[in-house]
Every structure is written in structure tokens, then in C-alpha cells.
C-alpha positions as CSV (number, residue, x, y, z in Angstrom):
1,M,0.0,0.0,0.1
2,N,1.4,3.3,-0.9
3,T,1.0,6.3,1.5
4,T,1.3,9.9,0.3
5,S,0.8,13.2,1.8
6,D,0.9,16.5,-0.1
7,S,3.6,19.2,0.3
8,S,1.6,21.2,3.0
9,G,2.9,18.6,5.6
10,T,-0.5,17.7,6.4
11,S,-0.8,14.0,8.0
12,P,-2.2,11.1,5.8
13,T,-5.9,10.4,5.8
14,E,-7.2,7.8,8.0
15,E,-7.8,5.4,5.0
16,A,-3.9,5.6,4.0
17,K,-2.9,4.3,7.7
18,P,-2.5,1.0,8.1
19,N,-4.7,-1.1,10.2
20,W,-3.4,-4.4,11.2
21,N,-6.3,-5.8,13.3
22,W,-7.6,-7.7,10.4
23,L,-4.4,-9.7,10.3
24,Q,-4.0,-10.2,13.8
25,E,-7.4,-11.7,14.0
26,K,-6.6,-14.2,11.3
27,I,-3.3,-15.3,12.6
28,A,-2.9,-17.1,15.9
29,V,0.0,-15.9,18.3
30,A,1.7,-19.2,18.6
31,Q,2.2,-19.2,14.7
32,V,4.3,-16.1,14.7
33,A,5.9,-16.6,18.4
34,P,9.0,-18.2,16.9
35,L,9.5,-15.3,14.2
36,D,9.0,-12.9,17.0
37,D,11.5,-14.5,19.2
38,W,13.9,-14.5,16.2
39,L,13.2,-11.1,15.4
40,E,13.8,-10.0,19.1
41,M,17.3,-11.8,19.1
42,Q,18.4,-10.3,16.1
43,L,17.5,-6.9,17.3
44,S,19.3,-7.5,20.8
45,E,22.4,-8.4,18.9
46,L,22.3,-5.5,16.5
47,E,22.0,-3.3,19.8
48,E,24.7,-4.8,21.1
49,D,26.9,-4.5,18.1
50,F,26.3,-1.1,17.6
51,S,26.1,0.0,21.0
52,Q,29.4,1.8,20.9
53,F,27.9,4.3,18.4
54,V,25.6,5.4,20.9
55,T,26.7,8.7,22.7
56,P,24.7,10.6,25.5
57,K,24.5,13.4,22.9
58,S,23.3,11.0,20.0
59,L,20.9,9.2,22.8
60,G,19.4,12.9,23.8
61,R,18.7,13.7,19.9
62,S,17.1,10.5,19.3
63,L,14.7,11.1,22.4
64,A,14.3,14.6,21.3
65,R,12.9,13.3,18.0
66,S,10.7,10.5,19.3
67,R,8.6,13.2,21.1
């Protein structure tokens, strides 16, 4: 699905925002648990591998952007 917004900076319409409820209702948690565990492990490894690149200054910028 493509999401577009105009140049005025307005947020996309409700129809353009993904809604995953229908998919979650169709797939049992047990079916995706192994993938969830694998992704969590991969993310942990990446965070550990790249932790040397996180500084107090970059962490502060990241937190400011997420607000």
C-alpha cells in the first residue's frame, strides 16, 4: 500500500494509515511466536553490536526526535 501526503505537511488520511487488526485476528499468536523470538534476538544482537555508536548526545537527539 502506498502512502502519500501533500507538500503542506498534513498527515495522511485515516484510509492511508495501516490497520493490522484484521491480520492479527486471522493469525494465531502461536504461529508467529518463533518469528517474534527470532526478531527479538536479532534486534538484541544489533543493539549490542552497535552500542559503541550511541553517545549521550546522540541518545538525547534520538529522544528529542521521538517526542
